[in-house]
N, C-alpha and C positions, 0 to 999 in steps of 0.2 A: 420336608420336601418343598421346593420353591414352586410357586404357581407360574404359569406362563406370563401372566400380567406383571408379576414382580420382576421376573427375568427381563422382560421387554423394557420395563421402566428403568431398570438398572442399566441395561445396555444403551438405552437412549440417552440417559444422563451422562454416561461415560463418553459416548460419541460426541455429544454436544459440547462437553467441556474440553475434549481434545481438539475439536475443530475450531473452537472459539478463540484459541490462542495460536493462531497461525500467522506467520509473517506474510505481509502483502507482497505481491509480485512487483518488482521494480519496473516502472514503465520506460519504454524506449522514447527518446525525444527525436523529433525530425531535424533535418538539416535546415537551418534557417535561411540559407542561401537559395534553396530550391523549393521549400515547403509552400503549399497553398494555404490559404486562410483556413480551410476546413481541417487541414492537418494540424494547424496550430491550435485550433479550438478543441480538436480531439485530444491533443497532448495536454492541454490545460485541464480537461475533464479527467484524464488519466492521472495527472499529478494530484488533483484534488482527491480523487478516489484513493490513491496510494497513501496520501497523508492521513486521510480519515481512517483507513484500515490499519495503518501503522500506529495511530494513536490508540486504537482498540487493542492492538498487540501489546503496546507498552503498558497498558492497564493490567494485563493478565500475566505477563512474563515474570518469572522468578529468577531468570538468568541475567545477572547484572552486566555481563560482557555483551550479550546479545542486545540488551536494552540500550547500552551505550552505542553499540555499532549501528543500531537502527536509527537512533537520534542523529548520529553523524550522517547517515545516508539521507535522512529527511532534509537536513540542512544543505547537503551537497546538491540534492535534487532541486531544492528551491533556488539555490544560486545558479545552477545550470539552466533551469527554466527561465529565470530572469534574464540571463545572458542571451539565450537564443531568442527571447522575445525582443530584446533591444536590437539584436542583429536583424531580425525579421522586419521590425519597424523601420530600421535604417534603410532598407531596400526601397521603400516607397518614396 
């Protein structure tokens, strides 16, 4: 018979491991033609957070197709953010 502590420890371990390998939420980027500086800074933080969380996902995923798709999304987000940053700066 299992003790309550053993069952709790097992469930905690399972919950932690399943949540540890979750894909990051893809951030929305502002329109560079109308965005305020605060929106651009918020977007920059969201991009950094997405990239950090995606790197953690890449470390734990066993699905090669998902791995490759996330890497592609990370590259695309970087390109998109750089593009809107240049357009935002060009407004000044």
